[in-house]
Residue, then its C-alpha position, 0 to 999 in steps of 0.5 A: x497535522x495528519x500524525x496529530x490526528x492519526x495519534x487521537x484515532x489510534x488512542x481511541x481504537x486500542x480503548x476499544x481493543x481494536x488492535x493486535x498484540x503481536x507480543x513483542x512488546x511495541x505498541x499493537x498493531x492497528x494501522x501502518x503509515x508512510x507519508x499519507x499512505x495508511x493501511x489499517x488492520x481489523x479482524x472483521x469487516x464490521x470492525x474494519x468500517x468502524x475504524x474507518x468511520x472513525x478515522x473519517x471523522x477525526x480526520x474531518x474535524x481537523x480538515x483533511x479528507x479520504x480520498x474515497x476513489x484511492x481507498x480499497x478494502x483488501x480482505x482475506x474472505x474467499x468471496x468478498x463484497x464488491x463493496x462496502x459502506x461505512x455509516x458515514x457514506x464511504x464506499x470503498x470498493x473491495x479488492x478480488x482475490x485475483x486483484x492486487x494494489x501498489x503499496x509503497x512500491x508492492x504489489x499487495x493482495x491476498x491471492x497469495x502466488x498470483x500477487x508475487x507474479x503480479x509484483x514481478x510484473x510491476x517491477x519488471x514494467x518500471x524497469x522496461x519503462x526505466x530502460x527506455x527513458x535512458x536507452x538514448x544513454x544504454x544504448x550509444x556506442x560512443x560511451x564505453x560498454x563498461x560506464x553503461x553497464x555502472x550507469x545500469x546497475x545504478x539507474x534500472x537494476x535497483x528499479x527491478x529489484x526494489x523489495x525483491x526480497x519480500 
């Protein structure tokens, strides 16, 4: 249902020239989606709010609702406003320059290298939680060191290194 609603929304947005042509002979960039996690792209705050208004309206028509408590505005503005409001009454918190938001396992924000630090911190904390959850296996001297290291490589290292190439 979400896919259908998004495709109708996308057609309308493309007709209004709200998308970005990356010159790769593919569909213009307007949004990135993974299940119900959606990122919208716009050139201005007014364009972003118009896109979001239209999306909220189209999703409401098919019985879906945008969770404004989990919806954030990320901007490259040096001093963004604290909140942005759409015409249909959605009030969205704008992330400030020092903030980041987790999306698909990565910390994304506008503050450059600071976000790299936040992303690393996030993944190392997640790896620490994974280690402590399995500490009883990893510290069991009755299990060979080789088996414990293999387990660590399979269960802990991937959590710490997730999206490290980003």
